[in-house]
C-alpha positions as CSV (number, residue, x, y, z in Angstrom):
1,M,-187.0,94.5,-50.7
2,P,-183.8,92.6,-49.8
3,S,-180.5,94.4,-49.9
4,S,-178.4,93.9,-53.1
5,S,-175.3,92.9,-51.0
6,R,-176.8,89.7,-49.8
7,S,-176.4,86.5,-51.8
8,R,-179.6,85.1,-53.4
9,V,-178.4,81.5,-52.8
10,A,-180.1,79.9,-49.9
11,A,-177.8,79.1,-47.0
12,R,-176.9,75.5,-46.7
13,R,-178.2,73.9,-43.4
14,S,-176.7,71.0,-41.6
15,P,-178.8,67.9,-41.3
16,R,-178.0,67.8,-37.6
17,S,-180.0,69.9,-35.3
18,A,-178.4,72.7,-33.3
19,P,-177.5,71.8,-29.7
20,L,-180.0,73.0,-27.2
21,A,-178.9,76.0,-25.1
22,R,-179.0,74.9,-21.5
23,P,-179.4,77.7,-19.0
24,V,-176.7,77.9,-16.4
25,P,-178.2,77.8,-12.9
26,A,-177.5,80.9,-10.8
27,A,-176.0,78.7,-8.1
28,A,-173.3,77.4,-10.5
29,M,-172.2,81.0,-11.2
30,A,-171.6,81.9,-7.5
31,R,-168.1,81.6,-6.1
32,P,-167.8,78.5,-3.9
33,M,-166.9,79.0,-0.3
34,E,-163.6,77.1,-0.7
35,A,-162.2,79.3,-3.5
36,P,-161.1,82.3,-1.4
37,F,-159.5,80.0,1.2
38,A,-157.7,78.0,-1.6
39,A,-156.4,81.4,-2.9
40,V,-155.2,82.4,0.6
41,L,-153.4,79.1,1.0
42,G,-151.9,79.5,-2.4
43,L,-150.5,82.8,-1.2
44,L,-149.1,80.9,1.8
45,V,-147.5,78.4,-0.6
46,A,-145.9,81.3,-2.5
47,A,-144.6,82.8,0.8
48,E,-143.1,79.4,1.6
49,F,-141.3,79.4,-1.8
50,L,-139.9,82.8,-1.1
51,Y,-138.8,81.7,2.4
52,L,-136.9,78.8,1.0
53,G,-135.3,81.1,-1.6
54,W,-134.4,83.5,1.3
55,L,-132.8,80.6,3.2
56,L,-130.6,79.8,0.1
57,Y,-129.7,83.4,-0.5
58,E,-126.1,84.6,0.1
59,P,-124.9,88.1,-0.5
60,G,-123.9,88.5,-4.1
61,S,-126.0,85.6,-5.3
62,L,-129.2,87.4,-6.2
63,L,-129.4,86.1,-9.7
64,D,-128.2,82.5,-9.1
65,W,-130.5,79.7,-10.2
66,Y,-131.2,78.5,-6.6
67,V,-132.6,82.0,-5.7
68,V,-134.4,82.7,-9.0
69,V,-136.2,79.4,-9.3
70,P,-138.1,79.7,-6.0
71,A,-139.0,83.3,-6.9
72,L,-140.4,82.2,-10.2
73,L,-142.3,79.4,-8.6
74,A,-143.7,81.8,-6.1
75,A,-144.8,84.2,-8.9
76,G,-146.5,81.3,-10.7
77,T,-148.3,80.2,-7.5
78,V,-149.5,83.8,-6.9
79,A,-150.8,83.8,-10.5
80,G,-152.6,80.6,-9.8
81,A,-154.1,81.9,-6.6
82,V,-155.4,85.0,-8.4
83,L,-156.8,82.9,-11.2
84,V,-158.6,80.6,-8.7
85,F,-160.0,83.6,-6.8
86,L,-161.3,85.3,-9.9
87,G,-162.5,82.0,-11.4
88,R,-160.5,82.2,-14.6
89,G,-159.6,79.2,-16.7
90,R,-157.6,76.4,-15.3
91,G,-156.2,78.4,-12.4
92,W,-156.6,75.3,-10.2
93,I,-154.0,73.4,-12.3
94,V,-151.4,76.1,-11.8
95,L,-152.1,76.2,-8.0
96,T,-152.0,72.4,-7.8
97,A,-148.7,72.2,-9.6
98,G,-147.1,74.8,-7.3
99,S,-148.4,73.0,-4.2
100,V,-147.3,69.6,-5.3
101,L,-143.8,70.9,-6.1
102,L,-143.5,72.5,-2.7
103,L,-144.9,69.4,-1.0
104,L,-142.3,67.2,-2.7
105,T,-139.5,69.6,-1.8
106,L,-140.5,69.8,1.8
107,L,-141.0,66.0,2.1
108,A,-137.4,65.6,0.8
109,L,-136.2,68.1,3.4
110,V,-138.1,66.2,6.1
111,L,-136.5,62.9,5.1
112,L,-133.0,64.6,4.9
113,F,-133.4,66.2,8.3
114,G,-134.8,63.0,9.8
115,A,-131.8,61.1,8.5
116,L,-129.5,63.6,10.0
117,G,-131.0,63.3,13.4
118,G,-134.0,65.5,13.5
119,G,-134.0,68.5,15.7
120,A,-135.6,71.9,15.2
121,A,-135.0,71.9,11.5
122,L,-137.1,68.8,11.1
123,W,-140.0,70.3,13.1
124,Q,-139.8,73.5,11.1
125,A,-140.0,71.5,7.8
126,L,-143.0,69.6,9.1
127,L,-144.7,72.8,10.1
128,L,-144.1,74.2,6.6
129,L,-146.1,71.2,5.2
130,I,-149.3,72.8,6.4
131,G,-149.4,75.2,3.4
132,P,-149.2,72.9,0.5
133,I,-151.3,70.2,2.1
134,G,-154.1,72.7,2.9
135,C,-153.8,74.2,-0.5
136,L,-154.1,70.8,-2.2
137,A,-157.0,69.8,0.0
138,L,-159.0,72.9,-1.0
139,T,-157.9,73.3,-4.6
140,L,-158.7,69.7,-5.7
141,R,-162.3,69.9,-4.5
142,R,-164.9,69.8,-7.2
143,P,-166.5,73.2,-6.5
144,V,-163.1,75.0,-6.9
145,R,-162.2,73.0,-10.0
146,A,-165.6,73.8,-11.5
147,W,-165.3,77.4,-10.6
148,S,-161.9,78.0,-12.1
149,G,-162.2,75.5,-14.9
150,R,-163.1,76.1,-18.5
151,R,-166.6,77.5,-18.9
152,T,-167.5,76.9,-22.5
153,G,-171.0,75.7,-23.1
154,R,-170.0,73.2,-25.7
155,G,-166.9,71.7,-24.1
156,G,-164.7,72.0,-27.2
157,S,-163.0,74.6,-29.3
158,R,-165.5,74.9,-32.1
159,S,-166.1,78.2,-33.8
160,A,-169.3,80.0,-33.1
161,G,-170.1,80.3,-36.8
162,G,-170.5,76.6,-37.3
163,R,-167.9,76.2,-40.0
164,R,-165.0,73.9,-39.7
165,E,-161.5,75.3,-40.3
166,G,-159.8,74.1,-43.4
167,T,-162.8,73.2,-45.4
168,R,-164.1,75.0,-48.4
169,S,-167.6,76.2,-48.8
170,R,-169.4,75.2,-52.0
C-alpha cells in the first residue's frame, strides 16, 4: 500500500526522452602527463612575479602598489597551478592569464632594455621569458585543458531535478 504522504497525481513526463548517460572512459579520467609540468612551470611563473616585485622593493615600501600587485599576481598564479595539478575547474584559464601577463611584461622589459643598449639586463629579461613561454606551451594543450576544464556531463548549468527555474508546476 502506498504511503499517504505521496501525491496520487501522476507525475508529468516530458515528451523529450532523457539524454543517454555516456560512460566516461578510464583514460579520460587519468591525469595527463603535461599537467604536473604545467603546474611546475606555473610555480616558476609565480617565482618570477615575486622576483620582479623584489626588484621593485625599497625599504619602507612593503605595501606600495608596485610591490603588492606582483605578490597578488604570484598568488593567483600559484592558485592556478594548484587547480591545474588537481584537475579542478578552469584552472588552466587562471594559469594562462598569469603567464600571458608576465610574458607581456617581460617583452616590454626586453624592448626597453634593447632600446637602452642591451647589456646584461637584456639577457636576464630574455632568460626570464622561459617560464611564461613554457607554461603557455603546456597549459594550452588540449589534454591539460580537458583535465582542468569543466567536467559536467551535460555541458550546461541545468538542475538535476529536470525543472527549470522560474516556472510554475501545474
